[in-house]
A tleap script that builds the chain and sets N, CA, C and O, in Angstrom:
source leaprc.protein.ff14SB
mol = sequence {
  NMET ASP ASN GLU ILE LEU ILE ARG LEU PHE
  GLU LYS LYS ASP ARG LYS ARG ARG LYS ILE
  LEU TYR SER LEU TYR GLN ASP TYR PHE GLU
  PRO GLY LEU SER SER VAL PHE ILE ALA GLU
  THR ILE ASN GLY ASP LEU GLY THR PRO GLY
  LEU VAL THR VAL GLY ASP ILE LYS TYR CYS
  ARG PHE TYR PHE HIE GLY LYS MET LYS THR
  ALA VAL LYS ILE ARG SER PRO MET VAL MET
  PRO SER LYS ARG GLU GLU LYS ALA LYS ALA
  SER ASP SER ARG SER GLY VAL GLN TRP SER
  ASP PRO ASP GLU LEU SER THR SER GLN ASN
  GLN ILE ILE LYS SER LYS PHE SER CLYS
}
set mol.1.N position { 15.680 -0.815 27.197 }
set mol.1.CA position { 14.846 -1.896 27.699 }
set mol.1.C position { 15.751 -3.030 28.163 }
set mol.1.O position { 16.732 -3.374 27.505 }
set mol.2.N position { 15.415 -3.573 29.257 }
set mol.2.CA position { 16.179 -4.710 29.733 }
set mol.2.C position { 15.225 -5.848 30.077 }
set mol.2.O position { 14.008 -5.734 29.933 }
set mol.3.N position { 15.806 -6.926 30.527 }
set mol.3.CA position { 15.027 -8.145 30.764 }
set mol.3.C position { 14.026 -7.990 31.905 }
set mol.3.O position { 12.949 -8.583 31.859 }
set mol.4.N position { 14.364 -7.203 32.930 }
set mol.4.CA position { 13.449 -7.039 34.064 }
set mol.4.C position { 12.149 -6.356 33.631 }
set mol.4.O position { 11.064 -6.730 34.076 }
set mol.5.N position { 12.269 -5.373 32.777 }
set mol.5.CA position { 11.069 -4.688 32.282 }
set mol.5.C position { 10.226 -5.646 31.447 }
set mol.5.O position { 8.999 -5.646 31.545 }
set mol.6.N position { 10.887 -6.464 30.623 }
set mol.6.CA position { 10.160 -7.433 29.799 }
set mol.6.C position { 9.427 -8.448 30.668 }
set mol.6.O position { 8.289 -8.810 30.369 }
set mol.7.N position { 10.063 -8.909 31.736 }
set mol.7.CA position { 9.420 -9.864 32.649 }
set mol.7.C position { 8.186 -9.231 33.280 }
set mol.7.O position { 7.132 -9.864 33.354 }
set mol.8.N position { 8.308 -7.993 33.732 }
set mol.8.CA position { 7.161 -7.308 34.346 }
set mol.8.C position { 6.030 -7.112 33.346 }
set mol.8.O position { 4.859 -7.239 33.703 }
set mol.9.N position { 6.369 -6.804 32.091 }
set mol.9.CA position { 5.330 -6.630 31.071 }
set mol.9.C position { 4.600 -7.935 30.789 }
set mol.9.O position { 3.382 -7.937 30.609 }
set mol.10.N position { 5.336 -9.051 30.748 }
set mol.10.CA position { 4.694 -10.345 30.501 }
set mol.10.C position { 3.854 -10.780 31.692 }
set mol.10.O position { 2.812 -11.409 31.512 }
set mol.11.N position { 4.288 -10.459 32.904 }
set mol.11.CA position { 3.495 -10.816 34.079 }
set mol.11.C position { 2.188 -10.031 34.122 }
set mol.11.O position { 1.162 -10.550 34.562 }
set mol.12.N position { 2.226 -8.784 33.665 }
set mol.12.CA position { 1.024 -7.952 33.653 }
set mol.12.C position { 0.187 -8.145 32.397 }
set mol.12.O position { -0.902 -7.583 32.286 }
set mol.13.N position { 0.685 -8.937 31.448 }
set mol.13.CA position { 0.013 -9.167 30.164 }
set mol.13.C position { -0.199 -7.847 29.415 }
set mol.13.O position { -1.263 -7.599 28.849 }
set mol.14.N position { 0.826 -7.019 29.428 }
set mol.14.CA position { 0.771 -5.729 28.742 }
set mol.14.C position { 0.651 -5.942 27.242 }
set mol.14.O position { 1.195 -6.909 26.708 }
set mol.15.N position { -0.044 -5.062 26.568 }
set mol.15.CA position { -0.300 -5.267 25.141 }
set mol.15.C position { 0.909 -4.993 24.263 }
set mol.15.O position { 0.912 -5.404 23.102 }
set mol.16.N position { 1.930 -4.319 24.761 }
set mol.16.CA position { 3.144 -4.033 23.992 }
set mol.16.C position { 4.266 -5.033 24.281 }
set mol.16.O position { 5.379 -4.870 23.780 }
set mol.17.N position { 3.991 -6.051 25.072 }
set mol.17.CA position { 5.041 -6.973 25.502 }
set mol.17.C position { 5.656 -7.745 24.339 }
set mol.17.O position { 6.862 -7.989 24.337 }
set mol.18.N position { 4.864 -8.127 23.368 }
set mol.18.CA position { 5.387 -8.927 22.255 }
set mol.18.C position { 6.253 -8.090 21.326 }
set mol.18.O position { 7.238 -8.589 20.782 }
set mol.19.N position { 5.903 -6.842 21.142 }
set mol.19.CA position { 6.715 -5.965 20.306 }
set mol.19.C position { 8.076 -5.726 20.954 }
set mol.19.O position { 9.101 -5.719 20.271 }
set mol.20.N position { 8.086 -5.532 22.260 }
set mol.20.CA position { 9.341 -5.337 22.979 }
set mol.20.C position { 10.136 -6.633 22.993 }
set mol.20.O position { 11.361 -6.604 22.880 }
set mol.21.N position { 9.458 -7.773 23.130 }
set mol.21.CA position { 10.128 -9.071 23.064 }
set mol.21.C position { 10.843 -9.227 21.734 }
set mol.21.O position { 11.995 -9.658 21.691 }
set mol.22.N position { 10.168 -8.880 20.656 }
set mol.22.CA position { 10.795 -9.005 19.339 }
set mol.22.C position { 11.962 -8.039 19.185 }
set mol.22.O position { 12.987 -8.400 18.607 }
set mol.23.N position { 11.826 -6.827 19.689 }
set mol.23.CA position { 12.920 -5.865 19.533 }
set mol.23.C position { 14.144 -6.279 20.341 }
set mol.23.O position { 15.270 -6.014 19.921 }
set mol.24.N position { 13.947 -6.927 21.498 }
set mol.24.CA position { 15.091 -7.366 22.306 }
set mol.24.C position { 15.744 -8.630 21.753 }
set mol.24.O position { 16.969 -8.747 21.764 }
set mol.25.N position { 14.947 -9.567 21.273 }
set mol.25.CA position { 15.459 -10.866 20.824 }
set mol.25.C position { 15.286 -11.042 19.318 }
set mol.25.O position { 14.981 -12.141 18.856 }
set mol.26.N position { 15.469 -10.008 18.577 }
set mol.26.CA position { 15.284 -10.022 17.132 }
set mol.26.C position { 16.257 -10.976 16.438 }
set mol.26.O position { 15.930 -11.552 15.400 }
set mol.27.N position { 17.434 -11.141 16.999 }
set mol.27.CA position { 18.449 -12.001 16.379 }
set mol.27.C position { 18.042 -13.471 16.373 }
set mol.27.O position { 18.472 -14.222 15.498 }
set mol.28.N position { 17.224 -13.892 17.330 }
set mol.28.CA position { 16.791 -15.290 17.368 }
set mol.28.C position { 15.808 -15.618 16.241 }
set mol.28.O position { 15.700 -16.774 15.833 }
set mol.29.N position { 15.103 -14.628 15.745 }
set mol.29.CA position { 14.097 -14.868 14.715 }
set mol.29.C position { 14.703 -14.958 13.320 }
set mol.29.O position { 14.076 -15.512 12.416 }
set mol.30.N position { 15.894 -14.432 13.125 }
set mol.30.CA position { 16.523 -14.390 11.803 }
set mol.30.C position { 16.897 -15.759 11.235 }
set mol.30.O position { 16.560 -16.034 10.083 }
set mol.31.N position { 17.582 -16.638 11.991 }
set mol.31.CA position { 18.063 -17.876 11.356 }
set mol.31.C position { 16.986 -18.909 11.048 }
set mol.31.O position { 17.291 -19.921 10.416 }
set mol.32.N position { 15.758 -18.702 11.460 }
set mol.32.CA position { 14.691 -19.658 11.157 }
set mol.32.C position { 14.655 -20.822 12.129 }
set mol.32.O position { 14.339 -21.946 11.739 }
set mol.33.N position { 14.975 -20.568 13.384 }
set mol.33.CA position { 14.926 -21.610 14.404 }
set mol.33.C position { 13.477 -21.953 14.733 }
set mol.33.O position { 12.562 -21.191 14.418 }
set mol.34.N position { 13.278 -23.097 15.365 }
set mol.34.CA position { 11.916 -23.500 15.714 }
set mol.34.C position { 11.390 -22.609 16.836 }
set mol.34.O position { 12.154 -22.094 17.653 }
set mol.35.N position { 10.086 -22.444 16.856 }
set mol.35.CA position { 9.481 -21.569 17.856 }
set mol.35.C position { 9.623 -22.136 19.269 }
set mol.35.O position { 9.726 -21.378 20.233 }
set mol.36.N position { 9.628 -23.459 19.395 }
set mol.36.CA position { 9.809 -24.087 20.704 }
set mol.36.C position { 11.212 -23.787 21.231 }
set mol.36.O position { 11.378 -23.444 22.401 }
set mol.37.N position { 12.217 -23.915 20.368 }
set mol.37.CA position { 13.594 -23.650 20.771 }
set mol.37.C position { 13.781 -22.178 21.150 }
set mol.37.O position { 14.450 -21.870 22.137 }
set mol.38.N position { 13.193 -21.275 20.368 }
set mol.38.CA position { 13.320 -19.846 20.665 }
set mol.38.C position { 12.662 -19.523 22.006 }
set mol.38.O position { 13.223 -18.768 22.800 }
set mol.39.N position { 11.481 -20.086 22.268 }
set mol.39.CA position { 10.783 -19.841 23.533 }
set mol.39.C position { 11.595 -20.369 24.708 }
set mol.39.O position { 11.709 -19.695 25.731 }
set mol.40.N position { 12.166 -21.577 24.572 }
set mol.40.CA position { 12.986 -22.136 25.650 }
set mol.40.C position { 14.239 -21.300 25.887 }
set mol.40.O position { 14.633 -21.082 27.033 }
set mol.41.N position { 14.861 -20.834 24.818 }
set mol.41.CA position { 16.078 -20.033 24.941 }
set mol.41.C position { 15.785 -18.694 25.615 }
set mol.41.O position { 16.538 -18.258 26.486 }
set mol.42.N position { 14.708 -18.050 25.219 }
set mol.42.CA position { 14.360 -16.757 25.820 }
set mol.42.C position { 13.966 -16.936 27.279 }
set mol.42.O position { 14.360 -16.134 28.126 }
set mol.43.N position { 13.196 -17.973 27.586 }
set mol.43.CA position { 12.830 -18.235 28.977 }
set mol.43.C position { 14.059 -18.526 29.826 }
set mol.43.O position { 14.138 -18.095 30.976 }
set mol.44.N position { 15.025 -19.259 29.262 }
set mol.44.CA position { 16.272 -19.513 29.985 }
set mol.44.C position { 17.057 -18.238 30.209 }
set mol.44.O position { 17.658 -18.052 31.267 }
set mol.45.N position { 17.057 -17.367 29.231 }
set mol.45.CA position { 17.764 -16.096 29.361 }
set mol.45.C position { 17.090 -15.193 30.398 }
set mol.45.O position { 17.765 -14.499 31.158 }
set mol.46.N position { 15.763 -15.210 30.421 }
set mol.46.CA position { 15.035 -14.390 31.385 }
set mol.46.C position { 15.035 -15.004 32.777 }
set mol.46.O position { 14.836 -14.295 33.764 }
set mol.47.N position { 15.255 -16.310 32.871 }
set mol.47.CA position { 15.289 -16.987 34.160 }
set mol.47.C position { 13.915 -17.317 34.707 }
set mol.47.O position { 13.782 -17.607 35.895 }
set mol.48.N position { 12.906 -17.282 33.880 }
set mol.48.CA position { 11.548 -17.623 34.307 }
set mol.48.C position { 10.952 -18.606 33.312 }
set mol.48.O position { 10.593 -18.214 32.202 }
set mol.49.N position { 10.840 -19.877 33.688 }
set mol.49.CA position { 10.296 -20.865 32.751 }
set mol.49.C position { 8.800 -20.650 32.521 }
set mol.49.O position { 8.050 -20.351 33.450 }
set mol.50.N position { 8.389 -20.806 31.279 }
set mol.50.CA position { 6.983 -20.714 30.923 }
set mol.50.C position { 6.450 -19.302 30.767 }
set mol.50.O position { 5.249 -19.119 30.572 }
set mol.51.N position { 7.309 -18.304 30.849 }
set mol.51.CA position { 6.837 -16.926 30.710 }
set mol.51.C position { 6.494 -16.610 29.256 }
set mol.51.O position { 5.412 -16.101 28.966 }
set mol.52.N position { 7.413 -16.912 28.349 }
set mol.52.CA position { 7.198 -16.699 26.921 }
set mol.52.C position { 6.730 -18.016 26.321 }
set mol.52.O position { 7.393 -19.042 26.481 }
set mol.53.N position { 5.601 -17.997 25.635 }
set mol.53.CA position { 5.045 -19.224 25.071 }
set mol.53.C position { 5.354 -19.317 23.578 }
set mol.53.O position { 5.840 -18.366 22.965 }
set mol.54.N position { 5.062 -20.470 23.021 }
set mol.54.CA position { 5.240 -20.685 21.586 }
set mol.54.C position { 4.302 -19.763 20.804 }
set mol.54.O position { 4.651 -19.291 19.722 }
set mol.55.N position { 3.135 -19.514 21.343 }
set mol.55.CA position { 2.190 -18.600 20.703 }
set mol.55.C position { 2.737 -17.182 20.595 }
set mol.55.O position { 2.495 -16.492 19.605 }
set mol.56.N position { 3.470 -16.752 21.610 }
set mol.56.CA position { 4.091 -15.426 21.553 }
set mol.56.C position { 5.125 -15.355 20.439 }
set mol.56.O position { 5.224 -14.346 19.741 }
set mol.57.N position { 5.895 -16.425 20.275 }
set mol.57.CA position { 6.925 -16.465 19.229 }
set mol.57.C position { 6.267 -16.447 17.851 }
set mol.57.O position { 6.720 -15.735 16.955 }
set mol.58.N position { 5.206 -17.224 17.682 }
set mol.58.CA position { 4.509 -17.256 16.391 }
set mol.58.C position { 3.869 -15.906 16.081 }
set mol.58.O position { 3.857 -15.468 14.930 }
set mol.59.N position { 3.341 -15.253 17.106 }
set mol.59.CA position { 2.764 -13.922 16.927 }
set mol.59.C position { 3.836 -12.938 16.456 }
set mol.59.O position { 3.609 -12.162 15.529 }
set mol.60.N position { 4.995 -12.977 17.097 }
set mol.60.CA position { 6.093 -12.076 16.724 }
set mol.60.C position { 6.559 -12.352 15.303 }
set mol.60.O position { 6.846 -11.420 14.550 }
set mol.61.N position { 6.635 -13.609 14.936 }
set mol.61.CA position { 7.063 -13.946 13.573 }
set mol.61.C position { 6.080 -13.415 12.537 }
set mol.61.O position { 6.481 -12.888 11.499 }
set mol.62.N position { 4.807 -13.555 12.826 }
set mol.62.CA position { 3.792 -13.162 11.849 }
set mol.62.C position { 3.691 -11.643 11.715 }
set mol.62.O position { 3.630 -11.115 10.604 }
set mol.63.N position { 3.675 -10.946 12.849 }
set mol.63.CA position { 3.408 -9.513 12.801 }
set mol.63.C position { 4.652 -8.633 12.714 }
set mol.63.O position { 4.575 -7.518 12.199 }
set mol.64.N position { 5.802 -9.109 13.208 }
set mol.64.CA position { 6.962 -8.233 13.285 }
set mol.64.C position { 8.126 -8.654 12.410 }
set mol.64.O position { 8.904 -7.798 11.989 }
set mol.65.N position { 8.277 -9.927 12.122 }
set mol.65.CA position { 9.458 -10.393 11.395 }
set mol.65.C position { 9.444 -9.853 9.964 }
set mol.65.O position { 8.548 -10.167 9.181 }
set mol.66.N position { 10.436 -9.047 9.640 }
set mol.66.CA position { 10.545 -8.455 8.315 }
set mol.66.C position { 9.681 -7.227 8.107 }
set mol.66.O position { 9.701 -6.631 7.030 }
set mol.67.N position { 8.915 -6.836 9.131 }
set mol.67.CA position { 8.019 -5.699 8.986 }
set mol.67.C position { 8.384 -4.537 9.898 }
set mol.67.O position { 7.828 -3.447 9.764 }
set mol.68.N position { 9.302 -4.753 10.812 }
set mol.68.CA position { 9.695 -3.682 11.730 }
set mol.68.C position { 10.551 -2.679 10.985 }
set mol.68.O position { 11.456 -3.054 10.239 }
set mol.69.N position { 10.268 -1.419 11.188 }
set mol.69.CA position { 11.038 -0.364 10.546 }
set mol.69.C position { 12.265 -0.069 11.398 }
set mol.69.O position { 12.190 0.016 12.624 }
set mol.70.N position { 13.376 0.082 10.729 }
set mol.70.CA position { 14.591 0.437 11.439 }
set mol.70.C position { 14.736 1.949 11.424 }
set mol.70.O position { 14.296 2.621 10.492 }
set mol.71.N position { 15.351 2.464 12.456 }
set mol.71.CA position { 15.536 3.910 12.560 }
set mol.71.C position { 16.535 4.376 11.514 }
set mol.71.O position { 17.592 3.771 11.338 }
set mol.72.N position { 16.202 5.430 10.837 }
set mol.72.CA position { 17.070 5.988 9.811 }
set mol.72.C position { 17.931 7.062 10.457 }
set mol.72.O position { 17.421 7.977 11.103 }
set mol.73.N position { 19.232 6.941 10.276 }
set mol.73.CA position { 20.141 7.917 10.850 }
set mol.73.C position { 20.417 9.002 9.820 }
set mol.73.O position { 20.710 8.716 8.659 }
set mol.74.N position { 20.321 10.222 10.251 }
set mol.74.CA position { 20.599 11.355 9.380 }
set mol.74.C position { 22.090 11.644 9.458 }
set mol.74.O position { 22.633 11.848 10.544 }
set mol.75.N position { 22.738 11.661 8.325 }
set mol.75.CA position { 24.188 11.823 8.301 }
set mol.75.C position { 24.617 13.264 8.490 }
set mol.75.O position { 25.616 13.524 9.161 }
set mol.76.N position { 23.899 14.191 7.926 }
set mol.76.CA position { 24.272 15.593 8.063 }
set mol.76.C position { 23.081 16.368 8.607 }
set mol.76.O position { 21.934 16.048 8.294 }
set mol.77.N position { 23.344 17.371 9.411 }
set mol.77.CA position { 22.225 18.149 9.947 }
set mol.77.C position { 21.533 18.933 8.844 }
set mol.77.O position { 22.154 19.336 7.860 }
set mol.78.N position { 20.263 19.137 9.025 }
set mol.78.CA position { 19.474 19.841 8.028 }
set mol.78.C position { 19.739 21.342 8.138 }
set mol.78.O position { 19.709 21.903 9.233 }
set mol.79.N position { 19.993 21.975 7.026 }
set mol.79.CA position { 20.286 23.399 7.002 }
set mol.79.C position { 18.998 24.154 6.695 }
set mol.79.O position { 18.354 23.918 5.673 }
set mol.80.N position { 18.638 25.052 7.584 }
set mol.80.CA position { 17.429 25.843 7.406 }
set mol.80.C position { 17.805 27.175 6.769 }
set mol.80.O position { 18.712 27.845 7.264 }
set mol.81.N position { 17.144 27.579 5.695 }
set mol.81.CA position { 17.448 28.873 5.085 }
set mol.81.C position { 16.990 30.006 5.995 }
set mol.81.O position { 16.019 29.864 6.739 }
set mol.82.N position { 17.683 31.106 5.930 }
set mol.82.CA position { 17.319 32.239 6.778 }
set mol.82.C position { 16.039 32.888 6.258 }
set mol.82.O position { 15.653 32.691 5.106 }
set mol.83.N position { 15.399 33.650 7.110 }
set mol.83.CA position { 14.133 34.287 6.741 }
set mol.83.C position { 14.341 35.348 5.671 }
set mol.83.O position { 13.458 35.575 4.844 }
set mol.84.N position { 15.486 35.991 5.679 }
set mol.84.CA position { 15.751 37.025 4.684 }
set mol.84.C position { 15.806 36.428 3.283 }
set mol.84.O position { 15.304 37.028 2.333 }
set mol.85.N position { 16.409 35.259 3.149 }
set mol.85.CA position { 16.488 34.608 1.841 }
set mol.85.C position { 15.104 34.211 1.346 }
set mol.85.O position { 14.809 34.332 0.157 }
set mol.86.N position { 14.252 33.735 2.258 }
set mol.86.CA position { 12.901 33.336 1.869 }
set mol.86.C position { 12.108 34.536 1.373 }
set mol.86.O position { 11.384 34.430 0.383 }
set mol.87.N position { 12.234 35.678 2.047 }
set mol.87.CA position { 11.500 36.864 1.629 }
set mol.87.C position { 11.998 37.361 0.282 }
set mol.87.O position { 11.211 37.814 -0.549 }
set mol.88.N position { 13.289 37.275 0.071 }
set mol.88.CA position { 13.846 37.730 -1.201 }
set mol.88.C position { 13.342 36.854 -2.341 }
set mol.88.O position { 13.006 37.365 -3.410 }
set mol.89.N position { 13.287 35.561 -2.130 }
set mol.89.CA position { 12.803 34.653 -3.168 }
set mol.89.C position { 11.325 34.888 -3.453 }
set mol.89.O position { 10.900 34.841 -4.608 }
set mol.90.N position { 10.551 35.136 -2.427 }
set mol.90.CA position { 9.121 35.341 -2.603 }
set mol.90.C position { 8.846 36.634 -3.360 }
set mol.90.O position { 7.958 36.670 -4.211 }
set mol.91.N position { 9.576 37.672 -3.073 }
set mol.91.CA position { 9.334 38.940 -3.764 }
set mol.91.C position { 9.788 38.870 -5.219 }
set mol.91.O position { 9.199 39.526 -6.078 }
set mol.92.N position { 10.833 38.079 -5.513 }
set mol.92.CA position { 11.290 37.939 -6.888 }
set mol.92.C position { 10.249 37.238 -7.754 }
set mol.92.O position { 10.074 37.599 -8.917 }
set mol.93.N position { 9.567 36.256 -7.211 }
set mol.93.CA position { 8.602 35.504 -8.005 }
set mol.93.C position { 7.349 36.327 -8.297 }
set mol.93.O position { 6.651 36.049 -9.272 }
set mol.94.N position { 7.055 37.315 -7.489 }
set mol.94.CA position { 5.849 38.122 -7.680 }
set mol.94.C position { 6.099 39.352 -8.558 }
set mol.94.O position { 5.151 40.046 -8.926 }
set mol.95.N position { 7.330 39.622 -8.889 }
set mol.95.CA position { 7.635 40.867 -9.592 }
set mol.95.C position { 6.986 40.929 -10.981 }
set mol.95.O position { 6.645 42.023 -11.429 }
set mol.96.N position { 6.804 39.817 -11.672 }
set mol.96.CA position { 6.239 39.816 -13.011 }
set mol.96.C position { 4.726 39.793 -13.038 }
set mol.96.O position { 4.139 39.902 -14.115 }
set mol.97.N position { 4.076 39.658 -11.907 }
set mol.97.CA position { 2.624 39.534 -11.851 }
set mol.97.C position { 2.021 40.891 -11.507 }
set mol.97.O position { 2.482 41.567 -10.587 }
set mol.98.N position { 0.991 41.286 -12.247 }
set mol.98.CA position { 0.290 42.535 -11.963 }
set mol.98.C position { -1.142 42.199 -11.579 }
set mol.98.O position { -1.863 41.539 -12.327 }
set mol.99.N position { -1.534 42.657 -10.421 }
set mol.99.CA position { -2.875 42.393 -9.929 }
set mol.99.C position { -3.733 43.635 -10.124 }
set mol.99.O position { -3.252 44.762 -10.003 }
set mol.100.N position { -4.983 43.420 -10.422 }
set mol.100.CA position { -5.914 44.543 -10.568 }
set mol.100.C position { -6.976 44.433 -9.491 }
set mol.100.O position { -7.351 43.336 -9.077 }
set mol.101.N position { -7.446 45.562 -9.052 }
set mol.101.CA position { -8.484 45.610 -8.040 }
set mol.101.C position { -9.838 45.571 -8.744 }
set mol.101.O position { -10.122 46.466 -9.540 }
set mol.102.N position { -10.684 44.575 -8.487 }
set mol.102.CA position { -11.965 44.484 -9.193 }
set mol.102.C position { -12.907 45.643 -8.870 }
set mol.102.O position { -13.804 45.951 -9.655 }
set mol.103.N position { -12.707 46.287 -7.716 }
set mol.103.CA position { -13.564 47.420 -7.372 }
set mol.103.C position { -13.246 48.646 -8.228 }
set mol.103.O position { -14.120 49.482 -8.457 }
set mol.104.N position { -12.024 48.757 -8.694 }
set mol.104.CA position { -11.627 49.903 -9.501 }
set mol.104.C position { -12.029 49.745 -10.967 }
set mol.104.O position { -12.077 50.734 -11.698 }
set mol.105.N position { -12.316 48.537 -11.403 }
set mol.105.CA position { -12.719 48.316 -12.792 }
set mol.105.C position { -14.138 48.830 -13.014 }
set mol.105.O position { -14.958 48.843 -12.097 }
set mol.106.N position { -14.408 49.244 -14.220 }
set mol.106.CA position { -15.761 49.704 -14.538 }
set mol.106.C position { -16.689 48.494 -14.632 }
set mol.106.O position { -16.233 47.354 -14.717 }
set mol.107.N position { -17.976 48.753 -14.614 }
set mol.107.CA position { -18.947 47.658 -14.648 }
set mol.107.C position { -18.895 46.905 -15.964 }
set mol.107.O position { -19.145 45.700 -15.989 }
set mol.108.N position { -18.581 47.579 -17.047 }
set mol.108.CA position { -18.500 46.884 -18.336 }
set mol.108.C position { -17.313 45.916 -18.355 }
set mol.108.O position { -17.405 44.829 -18.926 }
set mol.109.N position { -16.208 46.308 -17.737 }
set mol.109.CA position { -15.054 45.404 -17.689 }
set mol.109.C position { -15.315 44.237 -16.743 }
set mol.109.O position { -14.850 43.126 -16.994 }
set mol.110.N position { -16.048 44.471 -15.666 }
set mol.110.CA position { -16.387 43.395 -14.740 }
set mol.110.C position { -17.300 42.371 -15.397 }
set mol.110.O position { -17.212 41.182 -15.091 }
set mol.111.N position { -18.178 42.813 -16.298 }
set mol.111.CA position { -19.093 41.890 -16.952 }
set mol.111.C position { -18.387 41.062 -18.010 }
set mol.111.O position { -18.849 39.970 -18.341 }
set mol.112.N position { -17.287 41.552 -18.546 }
set mol.112.CA position { -16.534 40.801 -19.549 }
set mol.112.C position { -15.871 39.578 -18.917 }
set mol.112.O position { -15.757 38.523 -19.540 }
set mol.113.N position { -15.447 39.738 -17.699 }
set mol.113.CA position { -14.781 38.633 -17.006 }
set mol.113.C position { -15.803 37.539 -16.751 }
set mol.113.O position { -16.838 37.778 -16.129 }
set mol.114.N position { -15.514 36.357 -17.226 }
set mol.114.CA position { -16.433 35.238 -17.075 }
set mol.114.C position { -15.799 34.206 -16.150 }
set mol.114.O position { -14.589 33.984 -16.178 }
set mol.115.N position { -16.608 33.607 -15.363 }
set mol.115.CA position { -16.128 32.528 -14.511 }
set mol.115.C position { -16.671 31.208 -15.029 }
set mol.115.O position { -17.548 31.186 -15.893 }
set mol.116.N position { -16.171 30.153 -14.523 }
set mol.116.CA position { -16.632 28.839 -14.975 }
set mol.116.C position { -18.038 28.525 -14.468 }
set mol.116.O position { -18.665 27.567 -14.921 }
set mol.117.N position { -18.534 29.341 -13.520 }
set mol.117.CA position { -19.850 29.103 -12.973 }
set mol.117.C position { -20.938 29.895 -13.692 }
set mol.117.O position { -22.124 29.607 -13.535 }
set mol.118.N position { -20.537 30.889 -14.478 }
set mol.118.CA position { -21.543 31.683 -15.185 }
set mol.118.C position { -21.999 30.945 -16.436 }
set mol.118.O position { -21.241 30.174 -17.025 }
set mol.119.N position { -23.253 31.188 -16.839 }
set mol.119.CA position { -23.816 30.483 -17.994 }
set mol.119.C position { -23.656 31.280 -19.244 }
set mol.119.O position { -24.073 30.839 -20.315 }
savepdb mol mol.pdb
quit
């Protein structure tokens, strides 16, 4: 993002203009300068007087100052396990479990099994 894009966004009254303004001039909001001074400084930097108002600065302070998330950089690439390892792990966990087919059980054994819904 550069200043020309920001000027065009403010001229069109785009709804994302204040967020981009804060991301470009974030350093001005840190020291606690007055909103009038910040607006004058940004307008001087952009070369268009009256483009950024005091209301825009106050809006940015209220909604973005201290609340913007910074991008987290991943230091090492994520290692994906191979499919063969996943299948081996899955088959190992099932080896101790024995499943029975309810159709093969006799009716007396099926009636012994109670569910939480039966009375």
